N, C-alpha and C positions, 0 to 999 in steps of 0.2 A: 302534640306531635305538628299542625300546621305552620310554624314558623320555619322549621328544619325543613318539613318539602318547599315552603319557599326560597329557601338557603338555595337548597338543591335544586331548587329548577332554576334560579338567577344561575348555576355557575356552567348547564351547559353554551347560554353565547357568550360567557365569562372565557370558556374553554377555546373557543373560535375565535374567539381575541385573542387568544395566549399564545393558541399554536401557530397563526400565522405569523404575529409581530418572532415570537422566539423561535422555533420550527419551521418547517415548507412548509408547502401546499398542498400534500399527500398530508400530513396530522390536522391541516387547517377543514382540507374535505369529510375528512371522517369524523372531526368532530362537528360539522354543516348538521351528517346525517345526525350524532346522537341528540343534534337542539332537536332537529322533524322530532323523536325517538320523546325527546322530552315533552315537547309542545301535543303530541298526542298522549303522551300518560294526561297531562294537565286537562284536553278537553277532553277526556273521556270519562273525568269526576270518576276516578277509580277510588277504595278506600287508603288511606292516608299512606299502609302499610304498606299493600301494593304498590303506589304511587312513588312511593319514599324508595322502595326497596328498584323495580325494575328503573328507575332513573339512576340509579349506583350501582348496578352494575353493569348499567350504558354508558357509564362517563370514566369505571374503570376498565369494562373495553378497550376503549377507543384511546382511554390515558396507559392503557400498558403496551397500546402500538405504537405510542411515540416513544414513549422512551423502551424499547422493542425487550418486551419483556417473556413475547414471546417466543423470542431467536436466545435468551439467555437462560429462558426456564425452560426446559423438555415438557416437564406437566403442564404448565401453566396455559397454554390452546386448552385443554382437554378441563380444565377447572373454570373455564370465562367460558366452553360453550353450554358448562350442565349448565351453571347459572343464569346463561342468557338466552338460553332456547328455556330454562326455566320459566322468567320471568316474562317474558315476550307470550312462550303458550296460552300465561292466562290473562296476561293482557289480550291478545286474539280471543279465548272464549269470554272476556267481561265487556267485549267490544257486539262481541256476535250477538249473547244478552240484549245490550243496550236495544242494540235496533231493531229489535223482536223478532230474528233466528232463530232463537232456540225457547222454548218458552215452559217454564220452571222446571227445566233440570235437575231430576237427584242428585244422588253422591256417588255414585256407579255413573253412572250417563256421565259426570260431571269428570270423573278422569278416565274417563275413555275420551271425550272432545279434546279434553287438554290435552290428552298423547296425541292424538291425530295428528292434531293440530302444528304440537312440539315439534312432531314426524316431518310432519312439511315443511316448518320453518328450517328443518335442521337440514333439510335435503336443497332449500332455496341459497339456502347460507353456504353450503355447501359450492354450488351453481357461483355464487358472489367469489366465491375467492381463488377457483379457479379463472375465471374473468379477471379479480386484481393478479395475478399472475402473473398469466400472458399480459394484460395492456396495461400493469401500474404502476409495478413493484415487482421482481423475481423473488423478492424475500419471503413473500407473501405460502404460506408453507400448502404445499399439494401432493397428492402424491398417497398409494393407493390403500399404508395401511394410517396414514395422518386422515384421510377421507373418514375411514372407517370405524379409526376411535373417536373421531366428534362427532359423529351419525350415534356411536352406542353414549358417546357421556352426554349431547343432544338431548334422545332419546329417556336415556336415566333422568336428565332435568321433570324432560315432562313428565314423563313418569310422579317423581316426587312434589311439582307443583301442582298436578294435576290430586292426589290423596292431600294435601295441605291446604290447596283452595276449598275442596269439599267439608274438610275437618273443620276451619274458619268458618264457611259457610252454615252450619249445624249449628256452630257456636250464637253465633248471628243471628240465625233466624232456625228455631228447633223443630223436626217434621210437625204437623197439629195431630197432634195424637187425637185422642176417645174426649166425648165432653166432658166436662166436668161433672159426675153425681152432686143434685141438691140433696136437699131432706125432705123435700116433698116426692122426686123421682119411689125413694124409698118406702117413704109413706104409701103410694099406691102400688106398689110390689107389694108389699105387707098387708093392704087389703086383697089386695086378686087372689094372695097364694091361700088364704082364709075363708074365703069365699067356696 
């Protein structure tokens, strides 16, 4: 999987060059943000599957903007909010854990913290959309209905990411169970019971 991750990492800077050459400055600026995100996922030393998913979703979100998919497909905005909030919330969780801000969180804590992080990210994203609409491009979708739908999609994505992240960790690092019993333990118990 690592070769595929490396290819996707290089798609970030190549996308900046492609949008600068073939599209406009706004598209290139969006791709620069994606390039920053790809760098963060690389430096965070995430599991390969999570890094790949995060980078692909960020690239998809940015190219969707360049090709005006948000304007052309009414549902696409919600799909991207769901997916992007999911991967970014799990990324934020892993970053906090790596920086020592979370000590051995259990499955429930994992789901709750990822959901909370996703909620915060979804709110920040809506602020960014508002600023983008006012200061950059009036085509950026805003409004009460759009904002509430985006927040709901982001929250749903964060909950799903928390559940999947906790499940994946349980598969990789199962919780410590009771110590295995040895034949010597059984002999000792038998001797105690007969004495």
